[in-house]
N, CA, C and O atoms as a MOPAC input file, in Angstrom:
PM7 MOZYME 1SCF
protein

 N    -28.75100 1   -36.95500 1    15.50600 1
 C    -27.26400 1   -36.52700 1    15.52000 1
 C    -27.25600 1   -36.05700 1    17.10600 1
 O    -28.08000 1   -35.28600 1    17.59900 1
 N    -26.36200 1   -36.56400 1    17.67000 1
 C    -26.03000 1   -36.06100 1    19.16100 1
 C    -25.12100 1   -34.80200 1    19.05900 1
 O    -24.36300 1   -34.58900 1    18.11300 1
 N    -25.26600 1   -34.07500 1    20.02800 1
 C    -24.40700 1   -33.19900 1    20.42100 1
 C    -22.79100 1   -33.18900 1    20.18700 1
 O    -22.13800 1   -32.30600 1    19.63200 1
 N    -22.28100 1   -34.52200 1    20.81200 1
 C    -20.92600 1   -34.77100 1    20.56900 1
 C    -20.59500 1   -34.85400 1    19.28500 1
 O    -19.55100 1   -34.29700 1    18.94400 1
 N    -21.41700 1   -35.58100 1    18.25500 1
 C    -21.19100 1   -35.88000 1    17.00200 1
 C    -21.05200 1   -34.46900 1    15.94800 1
 O    -20.36100 1   -34.33100 1    14.93900 1
 N    -21.99200 1   -33.50900 1    16.62000 1
 C    -22.18100 1   -32.22000 1    16.09400 1
 C    -21.02600 1   -31.44800 1    16.04300 1
 O    -20.59700 1   -30.75000 1    15.12400 1
 N    -20.48000 1   -31.71200 1    17.39900 1
 C    -19.15200 1   -30.92900 1    17.71000 1
 C    -18.04900 1   -31.37400 1    16.95900 1
 O    -17.33000 1   -30.61500 1    16.30800 1
 N    -17.87900 1   -32.80400 1    17.05500 1
 C    -16.87600 1   -33.21900 1    16.17800 1
 C    -16.87500 1   -32.99300 1    14.71600 1
 O    -15.82800 1   -32.67500 1    14.15100 1
 N    -17.90700 1   -33.12900 1    14.11500 1
 C    -18.06600 1   -32.61000 1    12.64500 1
 C    -17.64800 1   -31.05900 1    12.66700 1
 O    -16.85300 1   -30.57000 1    11.86500 1
 N    -18.19000 1   -30.46600 1    13.53300 1
 C    -17.86500 1   -28.94200 1    13.46700 1
 C    -16.29600 1   -28.64200 1    13.59800 1
 O    -15.75400 1   -27.74900 1    12.94800 1
 N    -15.68800 1   -29.38800 1    14.40800 1
 C    -14.18300 1   -29.43500 1    14.45400 1
 C    -13.41400 1   -29.85500 1    13.15200 1
 O    -12.45700 1   -29.29400 1    12.61800 1
 N    -13.98700 1   -30.82000 1    12.84000 1
 C    -13.32300 1   -31.31000 1    11.60000 1
 C    -13.41500 1   -30.18700 1    10.40100 1
 O    -12.41700 1   -29.96700 1     9.71500 1
 N    -14.58300 1   -29.52000 1    10.18500 1
 C    -14.94800 1   -28.33900 1     9.16500 1
 C    -14.04200 1   -27.51700 1     9.66400 1
 O    -13.23900 1   -27.25000 1     8.76900 1
 N    -13.68900 1   -26.81200 1    10.98000 1
 C    -12.83100 1   -25.74100 1    11.22900 1
 C    -11.22200 1   -26.15900 1    10.70500 1
 O    -10.43100 1   -25.39100 1    10.15700 1
 N    -11.01500 1   -27.49600 1    11.02000 1
 C     -9.40700 1   -27.80000 1    10.67000 1
 C     -9.61500 1   -27.99500 1     9.11400 1
 O     -8.60200 1   -27.69800 1     8.48100 1
 N    -10.52400 1   -28.35900 1     8.45700 1
 C    -10.39600 1   -28.34700 1     6.94700 1
 C    -10.35800 1   -26.91300 1     6.15400 1
 O     -9.75600 1   -26.64200 1     5.11500 1
 N    -11.11500 1   -26.15500 1     6.89600 1
 C    -11.32000 1   -24.85400 1     6.27000 1
 C    -10.28300 1   -23.80300 1     6.73100 1
 O    -10.02000 1   -22.83500 1     6.01800 1
 N     -9.66200 1   -24.01800 1     8.00300 1
 C     -8.86500 1   -23.15300 1     8.47600 1
 C     -7.39700 1   -23.43800 1     8.75900 1
 O     -6.49000 1   -22.65100 1     8.49000 1
 N     -7.25200 1   -24.54900 1     9.28400 1
 C     -5.84800 1   -24.98500 1     9.78200 1
 C     -5.13000 1   -25.48300 1     8.47900 1
 O     -4.02200 1   -25.00800 1     8.23100 1
 N     -5.71300 1   -26.45500 1     7.58400 1
 C     -4.97000 1   -26.97900 1     6.51200 1
 C     -4.61600 1   -25.81000 1     5.67900 1
 O     -3.48300 1   -25.90700 1     5.20600 1
 N     -5.30100 1   -24.65800 1     5.34200 1
 C     -4.81800 1   -23.91800 1     4.50000 1
 C     -3.62300 1   -23.07800 1     5.12700 1
 O     -2.61100 1   -22.70300 1     4.53500 1
 N     -3.92700 1   -22.88900 1     6.31000 1
 C     -2.53800 1   -22.04600 1     7.00500 1
 C     -1.11000 1   -23.12200 1     6.90800 1
 O      0.02300 1   -22.80700 1     6.54300 1
 N     -1.54200 1   -24.29100 1     7.30700 1
 C     -0.55300 1   -25.28700 1     6.97400 1
 C      0.36000 1   -25.11100 1     5.72900 1
 O      1.59000 1   -25.12800 1     5.70300 1
 N     -0.50100 1   -24.94100 1     4.71700 1
 C     -0.07500 1   -25.30300 1     3.42700 1
 C      0.66900 1   -23.90100 1     3.08900 1
 O      1.54600 1   -23.95700 1     2.22700 1
 N      0.42500 1   -22.78900 1     3.62600 1
 C      1.11600 1   -21.81500 1     3.26800 1
 C      2.38200 1   -21.58000 1     4.02100 1
 O      3.28300 1   -20.86800 1     3.57700 1
 N      2.42900 1   -22.18300 1     5.15100 1
 C      3.35300 1   -21.90700 1     6.16100 1
 C      4.60700 1   -22.90300 1     5.77300 1
 O      5.73600 1   -22.41500 1     5.73300 1
 N      4.42400 1   -24.18600 1     5.51100 1
 C      5.27000 1   -25.22400 1     5.08900 1
 C      6.26400 1   -25.02600 1     4.22600 1
 O      7.36400 1   -25.53500 1     4.44400 1
 N      6.01800 1   -24.21400 1     3.05400 1
 C      7.09900 1   -23.98400 1     2.32200 1
 C      8.01800 1   -22.86300 1     2.60000 1
 O      9.08300 1   -22.64600 1     2.02200 1
 N      7.47000 1   -22.15700 1     3.57900 1
 C      8.32000 1   -21.21700 1     4.08000 1
 C      9.39600 1   -21.81100 1     5.11900 1
 O     10.59800 1   -21.55500 1     5.03700 1
 N      8.95400 1   -22.45000 1     5.88500 1
 C      9.73200 1   -23.43500 1     6.64600 1
 C     10.50000 1   -24.28400 1     6.43300 1
 O     11.43200 1   -24.51800 1     7.20200 1
 N     10.23200 1   -25.10700 1     5.06200 1
 C     11.18500 1   -25.83800 1     4.51500 1
 C     12.45900 1   -25.05100 1     3.76800 1
 O     13.62000 1   -25.44700 1     3.65800 1
 N     11.87200 1   -23.83400 1     3.30300 1
 C     12.96700 1   -22.99100 1     2.70500 1
 C     14.01700 1   -22.56600 1     3.85200 1
 O     15.21800 1   -22.79900 1     3.71300 1
 N     13.59300 1   -22.05000 1     4.77500 1
 C     14.35400 1   -21.62400 1     5.84600 1
 C     15.14800 1   -22.41300 1     6.55700 1
 O     16.12700 1   -21.93600 1     7.13200 1
 N     14.83000 1   -23.79300 1     6.62700 1
 C     15.66400 1   -25.03000 1     7.10000 1
 C     16.54900 1   -25.38300 1     6.36300 1
 O     17.28300 1   -26.27700 1     6.78300 1
 N     16.81700 1   -24.78500 1     4.93400 1
 C     17.76200 1   -25.53300 1     4.07600 1
 C     19.04000 1   -24.94800 1     4.27100 1
 O     19.10500 1   -23.72000 1     4.33500 1
 N     20.10500 1   -25.66200 1     4.37800 1
 C     21.55400 1   -25.22000 1     4.39900 1
 C     21.86400 1   -24.01100 1     3.28200 1
 O     22.51900 1   -23.00600 1     3.55800 1
 N     21.34100 1   -24.25900 1     2.11900 1
 C     21.65100 1   -23.20500 1     1.12300 1
 C     20.93000 1   -22.03100 1     1.56200 1
 O     21.67400 1   -21.05900 1     1.42600 1
 N     19.93700 1   -21.73900 1     1.97500 1
 C     19.19300 1   -20.33600 1     2.42000 1
 C     20.00000 1   -19.82300 1     3.53100 1
 O     20.34200 1   -18.64200 1     3.58600 1
 N     20.35700 1   -20.83100 1     4.55600 1
 C     20.80000 1   -20.11200 1     5.53600 1
 C     22.29500 1   -19.64300 1     5.21100 1
 O     22.76100 1   -18.55700 1     5.55700 1
 N     22.88100 1   -20.49900 1     4.59000 1
 C     24.56500 1   -19.97100 1     4.08400 1
 C     24.45700 1   -18.59700 1     3.35500 1
 O     25.42000 1   -17.83000 1     3.34600 1
 N     23.31400 1   -18.30400 1     2.76200 1
 C     23.30900 1   -16.96500 1     1.95400 1
 C     22.73700 1   -15.89900 1     2.80700 1
 O     23.07600 1   -14.72600 1     2.65200 1
 N     21.68700 1   -16.35200 1     3.90600 1
 C     21.15400 1   -15.50800 1     4.91400 1
 C     22.20900 1   -14.61300 1     5.75800 1
 O     22.14200 1   -13.39000 1     5.88000 1
 N     23.11300 1   -15.39000 1     6.27200 1
 C     24.00900 1   -14.93300 1     7.24000 1
 C     25.17900 1   -14.02200 1     6.63900 1
 O     25.68500 1   -13.20600 1     7.40900 1
 N     25.59600 1   -14.08700 1     5.47300 1
 C     26.30600 1   -12.85400 1     4.91400 1
 C     25.50100 1   -11.74700 1     4.58400 1
 O     25.91400 1   -10.61600 1     4.84300 1
 N     24.20700 1   -11.95200 1     3.94900 1
 C     23.39600 1   -10.95400 1     4.10000 1
 C     23.22100 1   -10.06100 1     5.37000 1
 O     23.61600 1    -8.89600 1     5.42500 1
 N     22.65500 1   -10.65200 1     6.28100 1
 C     22.60200 1    -9.96600 1     7.59900 1
 C     23.58700 1    -9.12900 1     8.04800 1
 O     23.35700 1    -8.01500 1     8.52000 1
 N     24.97400 1    -9.74400 1     7.88900 1
 C     26.17200 1    -9.18700 1     8.39900 1
 C     26.58400 1    -8.07800 1     7.58100 1
 O     27.16500 1    -7.08900 1     8.02800 1
 N     26.19400 1    -8.30300 1     6.06100 1
 C     26.54400 1    -6.98900 1     5.19800 1
 C     25.64700 1    -6.01700 1     5.49500 1
 O     26.04700 1    -4.85600 1     5.40100 1
 N     24.33100 1    -6.25300 1     5.89300 1
 C     23.34300 1    -5.20800 1     6.14700 1
 C     23.70200 1    -4.49400 1     7.58000 1
 O     23.61200 1    -3.27700 1     7.74500 1
 N     24.07000 1    -5.30800 1     8.47400 1
 C     24.35400 1    -4.70800 1     9.61000 1
 C     25.60500 1    -3.61600 1     9.48300 1
 O     25.56300 1    -2.57000 1    10.13100 1
 N     26.66000 1    -3.91300 1     8.65200 1
 C     27.84000 1    -3.32600 1     8.40900 1
 C     27.55600 1    -2.22000 1     7.73800 1
 O     28.11700 1    -1.21400 1     8.17400 1
 N     26.65300 1    -2.03700 1     6.53200 1
 C     26.17300 1    -0.94900 1     5.99300 1
 C     25.43100 1     0.09500 1     6.88300 1
 O     25.63000 1     1.30200 1     6.74600 1
 N     24.53000 1    -0.44400 1     7.83800 1
 C     23.87800 1     0.32400 1     8.69000 1
 C     24.65700 1     1.09000 1     9.67000 1
 O     24.33900 1     2.24300 1     9.96200 1
 N     25.91000 1     0.34600 1    10.31500 1
 C     26.75200 1     1.07100 1    11.05200 1
 C     27.65500 1     2.04100 1    10.10300 1
 O     28.07900 1     3.11800 1    10.52500 1
 N     27.83100 1     1.71700 1     9.20600 1
 C     28.44700 1     2.73200 1     8.18200 1
 C     27.63200 1     3.96000 1     7.76000 1
 O     28.17500 1     5.01400 1     7.43000 1
 N     26.36500 1     3.78700 1     7.78400 1
 C     25.61600 1     5.20600 1     7.58900 1
 C     25.73500 1     5.79600 1     8.85100 1
 O     26.24400 1     6.91700 1     8.85700 1
 N     25.36200 1     5.27900 1    10.00800 1
 C     25.41100 1     5.82600 1    11.32800 1
 C     26.62000 1     6.65900 1    11.58300 1
 O     26.57400 1     7.64900 1    12.31300 1
 N     27.79000 1     6.22200 1    10.93400 1
 C     28.98100 1     6.67500 1    11.23100 1
 C     29.12700 1     8.04800 1    10.39500 1
 O     29.40000 1     9.14900 1    10.87300 1
 N     28.88700 1     7.74000 1     9.05400 1
 C     28.58700 1     8.91100 1     8.20800 1
 C     27.65300 1    10.03000 1     8.60400 1
 O     27.94400 1    11.18100 1     8.27900 1
 N     26.41800 1     9.74300 1     9.36700 1
 C     25.56200 1    10.62700 1     9.83300 1
 C     26.21000 1    11.30000 1    10.87100 1
 O     26.31500 1    12.51700 1    10.72000 1
 N     26.64700 1    10.83100 1    11.83800 1
 C     27.07000 1    11.40700 1    13.18300 1
 C     28.61300 1    11.66000 1    13.47000 1
 O     29.12100 1    12.06200 1    14.51700 1
 N     29.21700 1    11.32500 1    12.28500 1
 C     30.86700 1    11.75500 1    12.39000 1
 C     31.52000 1    10.59900 1    13.10700 1
 O     30.90200 1     9.61900 1    13.52300 1
 N     32.78800 1    10.78800 1    13.21400 1
 C     33.81600 1     9.86400 1    13.85800 1
 C     34.15700 1    10.56000 1    15.16000 1
 O     34.61100 1     9.77700 1    15.99500 1
 N     34.06700 1    11.75300 1    15.53900 1
 C     34.67900 1    12.41300 1    16.65600 1
 C     33.65300 1    12.30700 1    17.70500 1
 O     34.04700 1    12.35700 1    18.87000 1
 N     32.33600 1    12.16200 1    17.45700 1
 C     31.66200 1    12.07100 1    18.75300 1
 C     31.55900 1    11.03000 1    19.71100 1
 O     31.53600 1     9.94600 1    19.12700 1
 N     31.49400 1    10.92600 1    20.84100 1
 C     31.20400 1    10.00200 1    21.69100 1
 C     29.85100 1     9.11400 1    21.80600 1
 O     28.83600 1     9.74600 1    21.51100 1
 N     29.70900 1     8.12900 1    22.08000 1
 C     28.39200 1     7.48600 1    22.11500 1
 C     27.39600 1     8.08900 1    23.08000 1
 O     26.19500 1     7.90800 1    22.87700 1
 N     27.83100 1     8.81900 1    24.15200 1
 C     26.67000 1     9.61500 1    24.73300 1
 C     26.31300 1    10.72000 1    24.02700 1
 O     25.21200 1    11.16500 1    24.35300 1
 N     26.95000 1    11.37600 1    23.06700 1
 C     26.35500 1    12.46400 1    22.32500 1
 C     25.54800 1    12.08100 1    21.43100 1
 O     24.53100 1    12.74600 1    21.23600 1
 N     25.82900 1    10.83400 1    20.62100 1
 C     25.11900 1    10.09100 1    19.78600 1
 C     23.81700 1     9.75000 1    20.26400 1
 O     22.85500 1     9.90100 1    19.51100 1
 N     23.63900 1     9.22800 1    21.63700 1
 C     22.51200 1     8.81600 1    22.17300 1
 C     21.61200 1    10.05900 1    22.37700 1
 O     20.41100 1     9.96600 1    22.12100 1
 N     22.18000 1    11.29900 1    22.85800 1
 C     21.35200 1    12.40700 1    22.97900 1
 C     20.89400 1    12.90900 1    21.71000 1
 O     19.84700 1    13.55500 1    21.75700 1
 N     21.41400 1    12.76700 1    20.64000 1
 C     21.03800 1    13.14600 1    19.37200 1
 C     19.86100 1    12.40100 1    18.73500 1
 O     18.95200 1    12.86300 1    18.04600 1
 N     20.11800 1    10.97500 1    19.17600 1
 C     18.98500 1     9.83500 1    18.73100 1
 C     17.77400 1     9.89600 1    19.58200 1
 O     16.61500 1     9.86900 1    19.16800 1
 N     18.13700 1     9.97700 1    20.74100 1
 C     16.78600 1     9.95700 1    21.88200 1
 C     17.08500 1    10.99000 1    22.97600 1
 O     17.61000 1    10.71500 1    24.05500 1
 N     16.69400 1    12.20200 1    22.58100 1
 C     16.70800 1    13.26200 1    23.65000 1
 C     15.75000 1    13.02900 1    25.02700 1
 O     16.00800 1    13.57700 1    26.09900 1
 N     14.95600 1    12.40500 1    24.88100 1
 C     14.00300 1    11.97500 1    25.80700 1
 C     14.87400 1    11.28400 1    27.08200 1
 O     14.59100 1    11.40500 1    28.27400 1
 N     15.81100 1    10.66000 1    26.61200 1
 C     16.49400 1     9.70200 1    27.53600 1
 C     17.53800 1    10.49000 1    28.51500 1
 O     18.07400 1    10.02100 1    29.51900 1
 N     17.69400 1    11.80300 1    27.97700 1
 C     18.58200 1    12.58200 1    28.94200 1
 C     17.78100 1    13.32800 1    29.85300 1
 O     18.31700 1    14.27400 1    30.43100 1
 N     16.73800 1    13.09400 1    30.04800 1
 C     15.81000 1    13.98200 1    31.19500 1
 C     15.92300 1    13.09900 1    32.37700 1
 O     15.65300 1    11.90000 1    32.44200 1
 N     16.35700 1    13.87000 1    33.28000 1
 C     16.65800 1    13.25000 1    34.64600 1
 C     17.77000 1    12.53300 1    34.70300 1
 O     17.81200 1    11.63100 1    35.54000 1
 N     18.67200 1    12.71700 1    34.01900 1
 C     19.92600 1    12.04000 1    33.84200 1
 C     20.87900 1    12.70800 1    34.88600 1
 O     21.87100 1    12.12900 1    35.32600 1
 N     20.54000 1    13.84500 1    35.21300 1
 C     21.39500 1    14.51500 1    35.96100 1
 C     22.42000 1    15.49200 1    35.25400 1
 O     22.68600 1    16.56300 1    35.80000 1
 N     22.90100 1    15.19900 1    34.25300 1
 C     23.73900 1    16.08400 1    33.40500 1
 C     23.10800 1    16.50200 1    32.09000 1
 O     22.38300 1    15.77900 1    31.40600 1
 N     23.46000 1    17.74000 1    31.81400 1
 C     22.67500 1    18.30200 1    30.71700 1
 C     23.39300 1    17.75400 1    29.63800 1
 O     24.54500 1    17.33200 1    29.74100 1
 N     22.51800 1    17.75500 1    28.28000 1
 C     23.07300 1    17.31400 1    27.12200 1
 C     24.13900 1    18.14100 1    26.62000 1
 O     24.17800 1    19.34200 1    26.88500 1
 N     25.06400 1    17.53000 1    25.86400 1
 C     26.25400 1    18.28400 1    25.18500 1
 C     25.76800 1    18.98900 1    24.08500 1
 O     24.66000 1    18.72400 1    23.61800 1
 N     26.66200 1    20.07600 1    23.50900 1
 C     26.16300 1    20.70300 1    22.42500 1
 C     27.14200 1    20.12200 1    21.48100 1
 O     28.30800 1    19.88500 1    21.79900 1
 N     26.59700 1    19.88000 1    20.21800 1
 C     27.44100 1    19.42700 1    19.23800 1
 C     28.57800 1    20.53600 1    18.54400 1
 O     29.34900 1    20.15800 1    17.66100 1

């Protein structure tokens, strides 16, 4: 058996053992995502989730604060070096 033949057999073995099972796992996921029914249900779910997250942030930080104050509360490190001191709540 030549070196080239051995490499070809080794390549076929890797494809059969590694690549084909990975392909078998990924295919159903890809086909599910590509269907119109899945996408038509996914978009409202994502929009609803974003709206619920925004409502939770609004409840957490209140309506009266501006976005700079919210940013200071969420990320105090971002204020360092900004030239202005953080506002007190």
